C-alpha positions in Angstrom: 36.7 -45.9 -32.4 36.3 -45.8 -36.2 38.5 -43.6 -38.3 36.8 -42.3 -41.4 38.7 -40.8 -44.4 37.0 -37.6 -45.5 37.5 -37.1 -49.2 35.9 -39.9 -51.2 34.3 -41.4 -48.1 32.3 -38.8 -46.3 32.6 -36.0 -48.9 31.7 -37.5 -52.3 34.8 -36.0 -54.0 33.5 -36.9 -57.5 35.9 -34.6 -59.3 39.0 -35.4 -57.2 41.2 -32.6 -55.8 40.0 -29.2 -56.9 40.7 -25.5 -56.2 43.4 -26.0 -53.5 41.3 -28.6 -51.6 37.9 -26.9 -51.8 35.1 -29.1 -50.4 32.8 -28.7 -53.4 30.7 -31.9 -53.3 27.9 -33.3 -51.3 28.2 -36.1 -48.7 28.3 -39.6 -50.1 24.9 -41.2 -50.4 23.7 -42.7 -47.1 26.6 -41.2 -45.1 24.3 -39.3 -42.6 22.1 -42.2 -41.9 25.0 -44.6 -41.5 26.9 -42.2 -39.2 23.8 -41.7 -37.0 23.6 -45.4 -36.5 27.3 -45.9 -36.0 27.7 -43.1 -33.5 25.5 -45.1 -31.1 28.1 -47.8 -30.9 31.4 -46.2 -31.9 33.4 -43.0 -31.5 33.6 -41.5 -35.0 36.9 -39.8 -35.9 37.1 -38.1 -39.3 40.5 -37.7 -40.9 40.8 -35.2 -43.7 44.2 -36.4 -45.0 45.2 -33.0 -46.4 44.2 -31.1 -43.2 47.3 -29.8 -41.4 46.0 -26.8 -39.4 43.1 -25.9 -37.1 41.8 -23.7 -39.9 41.7 -26.8 -42.2 39.6 -28.7 -39.6 37.3 -25.7 -39.2 36.6 -25.8 -43.0 35.5 -29.5 -42.5 33.2 -28.5 -39.6 31.7 -25.8 -41.8 31.1 -28.3 -44.6 29.5 -30.7 -42.1 27.1 -28.0 -40.8 26.3 -26.9 -44.4 25.2 -30.4 -45.3 23.1 -31.0 -42.1 25.8 -33.2 -40.5 26.7 -30.8 -37.7 24.6 -32.7 -35.2 26.6 -35.9 -35.6 28.9 -36.9 -32.7 32.3 -36.9 -34.4 35.8 -35.6 -33.9 38.3 -34.4 -36.5 42.0 -35.2 -36.5 45.1 -34.5 -38.5 46.7 -37.9 -37.7 45.7 -41.4 -37.0 44.8 -41.7 -33.3 45.9 -44.6 -31.1 43.2 -47.1 -30.4 41.5 -47.1 -33.8 39.4 -50.3 -34.2 38.6 -49.8 -37.9 39.4 -47.5 -40.7 37.0 -46.8 -43.6 38.8 -45.3 -46.6 38.0 -45.3 -50.3 41.7 -45.8 -51.1 42.6 -48.9 -49.1 42.8 -52.6 -49.3 42.3 -54.6 -46.1 45.4 -56.5 -45.0 44.9 -60.2 -44.8 48.1 -61.1 -43.1 49.5 -62.7 -46.2 51.6 -60.6 -48.6 50.9 -63.1 -51.4 47.4 -61.7 -51.5 48.8 -58.4 -52.8 50.4 -59.2 -56.2 51.4 -56.2 -58.3 48.6 -56.9 -60.8 46.1 -56.4 -58.0 47.7 -53.2 -56.8 48.0 -51.7 -60.3 44.3 -52.5 -61.0 43.0 -51.0 -57.8 40.1 -48.5 -58.2 38.1 -46.6 -55.7 34.4 -47.3 -55.2 33.6 -44.7 -57.8 35.9 -46.2 -60.4 38.2 -43.2 -60.5 
């Protein structure tokens, strides 16, 4: 099972949070092709971090269909499910097991893939 962050990972989110969480952008480049390959080996779980209700999740489903992603085999969740093997997120640093690898300079200088 792979947990995918939604905004900034699946949804390009190039302008950050807009209009009360509107999904205004396109999918990130290559997402559809990657997801089609990944779904053959992994269960894909998409986690829109701001989603709290069934209606919020329905908005994500609608966005997926609008962008030709409705045929993907994915689930949506409002929380991290138990049993996740891997999480892919644009706002994360992989833990190394050594807290010395995370000096404050590194944390202050962190940028997402898009350089926001």
